N, C-alpha and C positions, 0 to 999 in steps of 0.2 A: 504493499499499501504505500502512494506516495502522497504526501504533505499537498495541496491544492494549492495554487501560487500563481500570477499575474507573468511572473516570470519563473525561470527553471530554477533558483534559488530563492526560497525562502528568507525574511526576514525576521527580526526577532522580534519587530514592530505587526509584523501581520501575523506570526504565531498568535504573541501575547493577546492580542486584538479576536481573536476566531473566542467562541462562548465558549463556555466549558464541557458541553455535551458534546462540542466537536472536539473538541483540542482530546476528549474523557476516550473518542473513538477511536480517533489518530494514535492512541495511547503516551503523550505526551504529557498530560494533565501535572501530572504528579512534581516529573524531574526538574518541569521549567517553573514549575511553582516554590521548590525548593532549591535549585539551583538560582534563581532572582531574589529569594527571602536573605541569602548569608549575608548582605550588610546591614542590614534590621535585629538580626542575632545573634552576629558579631556585637552591636552595641549591648544588647542586651546580659551575654555572653563574659563583658568585660566589665559591664557597668553597675546592672543593682543584683544582678546573680555574683557579679564578681565578687563583690566584698560579703555575700555570703560563702563564696568561697573560700576569697582567703581566711574565715576563721578556723574552718575545717585544715586547711594548708598546713596554716600556721599551728593548729597541733598537730599534725601529722609530723611534719619538719621539728615537731620545738626540739626533742634529742638529732641532732644533726647525722642522715644519711652516711657512711659510707659509700654508699653507692647504690646506682638506683639504675633499676634497669624496669622498661618501657614493653609493657607483651601486648598481643593481643591477634585477630588471624585477617587477612585478606588485607581489607581498606584499613582495618587497625594497625597491624605490626607497622603497613609505609606513616601511619602516624606516628612510632614511636620512634622511627625512620626518621624523620623530618625532623624529630624532638630531639634526639639524644645528641646531635653536633651541636646546639643553640644551648640546651642545658647544662649540658658537660663547661663550655666556655663560658655561662655565666655562675656558676654556681660552684668551680672549683672541685669537682667531685667528679669520679667516674661515672660516666653513663651510657647504655645500650639498649638495645635492640633485641627481643629475643620471641620467635614468634611462640603463641602460644603451644601449639602443637608440639615444638621443641622442648618446649619444658614436660609435657604427655611422656615423649619417647624418649629424653637421654638429659633428663633434669638435672644430672650432676656433674654434664660434660656443656652444661651452656649457665647453667645460675653462676654467676662470679665470685664465690665466694660464701663463709657463711649467715649476712647481715645484709642488710639493706633495704631500703625502699622499691615498692612492686609497683608499677604502674600500671593496671589493668583495665585497655583501651576497649569500649564495645560497644558499639549501635544497638545492638537489642541485650546483648547481656547473657542471650538466652542459645546462643550457641554450646555445641557438648565440651569445644576447648577450649571456653574462656571461666565457666566453670572448675571445670576438669583440673586445668593449671593450677588456680590457685589450691581446691580442695589439698592437690597432693604438695604445694609449695607451704602451706597451713602445717600437711602431717609430718613431712619429712626437711623442713627449712625451720623450723619453727622461729629464729632466730630473723627472720623476716617479715618488716613489717608492709601492709597492702595497704593500698588508697586504687577505689575503684571511679574512675572517667566512663556516665554512660549516658545513651538518650530518653530511658525507657528507664522511669521507676517502678517498672512492673516489672521487668525482668526479672533473671536468675541471680544475676549479678549482684544487682538493686536490694531482693530481698534476704538472701541467704544468709548473710552473716551480721544479719544487724544485732546479734550477741556476742559477738565476737570483736576483743575488747582489739585485735591485730588489722580488727581492717574496716577503715573509714568508706565511704561512698557520698562523688558528689554527681548529681542528677542535673540535666541540664534540661531549659526551656524542653513544653514536650514536640515544640514546630523541631527542633533538629532533630528528632526522629522519623527520617523520613521513608515515607511509605514505599517509592519505589524501590525496584531493586536494589537498583547503581545509590552508593553513599555519596552526596555533596553535602548539604550541610549539617550533614551529622559529621563528615569528617572536618570543613574547616573547624567546627564549633567545639570536636574535642583538641582539634592541636590546638587552639585558641584557650583554650582553659585547660593544657596540661603545659602550656607556658610560661599557666601562673605560678609551677614552681619555682621560678626563678622571682618573676614580678608582675603583679597586675597592672596590666596597663591599658588604657583607652583604649579602643580601638576606630575610630573615629574616623581616622586618613585611611587605614586597609579602605574602609566602608565606600569612603569616597572615592579612593581610584576603583574600586571593583563597578562602583557606579560607571566610573567615565570608562571601561572595560564595554559594558554593557550598552553606552549610549553611542561610544566612538569607534570601537573592533569586534560586535560583536557578528556584522554582519561580513565586516571581511571576511573575518574568519567560516560563515559559512561559506563564500565563494571558493576559499580553500580548498575545503571538507568538499566540495561538488566536483572536484578534479578527480579524474579516474585514479586513482591511488589503493594499495590494496599492501601496503607496508607505513608506518608511525615509527621514529625512532627519538627518544626523549633522552635529553641530555640535563645531569646538574651535578653541582657540586657540595658537597658534606650535607648540610641541611636537604635543599635543592634535591639530592638524587632519592630524598623522600617524596618529596610531590614529584616529580620523574615517575617514580615508581606508580602513584597514583592514578598518574595521568595515562599512561602504558594500559593501566590494567582499567580504566574507566573508556577508554578506546578498544580494548580486547570484549569486554562488556558488552557495550554499547552497538557495538557492529554485530555483536552476535557473534566472532570471533576472524569474520570476513576479513576484519584487516588486520597482519601480523604487524603482535608490537616488542618496542625491546626498548629497553631503558639501563643507560651507563655514564659510570662521569666521567665530564670531557678527558680527562688522563686516561682513562682507559677504555676508550674509545681506540687508539690507536692498537689493544694491546690485541686485536684480532678481529675484536665487533666492526672495525670502520669499512671491512668487506662488507657488511650489510646493503652499506651506500651504494653497492652494484643493482641495488634491486631498482632504485628510483625511491620513491617514494616519498615523504613528510618527514623532516626532522626539526622538530620540536628543540629550544634550546633557551633554557633559564640561566640569565645570566644574575650573576654574583655582584654583589657595589663594591667588594671587596677589591681595592687596588691592585693586589698584587694578582689574588685571585682571579680576576674578571680578565686579564694579562696573558695568563694560562689559555681561558678562553677562548680570546681572541685570537691565539695563535691556531690554537686546534680549528678554527670555522675560516682564517684564513688557507690554512694548509690543505682545506675541503676544497675551495675554491681553485686553489692551484693545481689539484688534481681532477676538476669535472668533479667532484663525488657527489649524490641526491638529486632527488629533487627540487622543491620547493621547500622553504625556511618557515618557521616562526619564529624569532627573536622576541622572551620576551623582557625586558629593564627597559634602564633608564640611560636617556644621552646614545641613545644605539647609532654606532657608525655604520654608515649605508653599506659597507661591502661584508660587515657581518649576519645580515639577511641577504644578502645575492641579488642578479638581477631581479628573480624573480617572485622573494621573497617579502614576508610580514613583519617588520617592526612595530611591532605592542611597545610602545614609548611609550613611559608610565612617569612622569615628572614627580618629584615627590618618593618618589620608591623605597630610593634606598636609606631617607629618613624614617624611614618605620623600623621598631624594633624585628633584629631578624625573623624568627617565627612569625611575625605578621606578613614580612617580605612574602612566605610560602605559603599565605592565603592567597594571596592576588595571582600568584605562578600558577599558584591549582584552578583557580575557577578558568583561566583561558586554559589550559587542560580539557577542563569539565564541557565547555561550550564549544572546544572542538569536537568531541566525542556525539555529544548532542548532535550538532548540524550533521556531522557525518550518517551518525546514526538514523537519522531523518531521510536525505541522500540515498541510503541504501534499502529503505522500504522497510524498518526496523522500526520497534515498539518502542525507546526511551524508558519506557515505565518495565514493560518486562521483555528484557531482553532475551533471547536464547530459552525460550518456552521449554520446559522437558526436559533444560541439561541443569538451570541453575537456578537454585531458589534467592527468599530475601534472605530468609535466615536458614542457615546448612542444616539441614536434616539430623535428627538423634542417630547416631554409630555408636557402636559397643565401646566403651573408654577399659582398656586390658590394662590388668596389676606391672608393677614395673617402674621402667624408666629413669632407672638410675644407670646406666649407661652414660 
C-alpha cells in the first residue's frame, strides 16, 4: 500500500494533515505521533518529572557507585551504548552497556566486578530478559544496586521489586510508552532520563532543534528515502555510535528487512566495513562537536570522496563543510547543536534517523506502526529462562 500524495514523495505536512482514521488505515498514526511528540515529552522528562527523578537518583547514588552497567534489549541496550561514554566522562567512573541477554547467559563474564549500579532500561519492562537479568543479578551478585528506567508503570520491571530495597524505579510520562512496534519517543526519553545520572538539565534547546528538523529538513529526508536504495550505513563516534546502532535498527525494522543496514564507528569503518559502500546505498554520518574527533570523521568522509565510494549521504551536525556531504548529499546543519549537553546532541541525531526510516518505510509500502507483521512483536514473547549463566 502506498501513501496517496499529489507528488511521488509525501510531505510531512501532508502526512500530518490526513484524518486520524486515514492515518490508521495506512498504518502510521502511532509512529508519526510518537516521533513528533518528542520535543514536548523531553520538556516534561527534564522538567517537572526531572525534579522527581532527581530525588530518586540522589537516593540511588547517595553512596557513590564504583561503576555503572547499563542494560536492556534491542533498542534499550542502544540507549546504554549511547549513554555509557557520556556518563563515564561526566561522572569519572567506569560505565559500560551490557545486553540483558548476556547477563542471562554469561553473567560472570560480562558483569564488571562485585558491586556497582545496574541501570535497567526498558520501554515495557515485560520482555523475558528484562526481569530475568535483574533477578539473576539480585540473586548472584548481591553487591549491585539497581535503577530501573521504564515507560510502563504496569510492567513487571516497575511492579516486581516494590519491596526490594536494592531496586529503585523511575517511570516516565505515559505518553512515552510508544504504541507503535518501533521505539521512538521511548528511546529518546529513556536516554534523556538516564543522562540525569550525571546532571538534570533543561531540554528546551534540544527540543527547539528537533522542531527545526521537522520544519526544515523532514521533506528533504523524505526525498532521499524515495530513492531506489536497499542499503544504509550509519556512522558515529563514542555515544553517537549508540545513536547509529539505533538508527540502523529503526531502518531495518521499518523497512521490514528490505533495507539492509550496518552501523560502525568512523575509525572502525576503514577496517573492512568500508567495502559495504561498493553496494551504493545511503551513508548517514553523525558528526561530533569535539574538534579533534570531528577531524578524524572529516578525514574519513573526504577519503570516501577520493575513492568515489557510496551513493547519497546524510550528514548531521553543525557548520558542515560542503565536501563532507558530497555533491549529492544532504547536510542537516543545525546551529547550536554542539552547545547542547552531549547526551542531548544524541537525541537530535536519533530523531533524524527515525524520520529517515519512517519515510523509507512508507516509500516501500510498509506500515510503520507494525512492520514485519508475523515476524516482530511490540514486546518480545515469553521464552524459557534456563538456570546457569555464570560462564
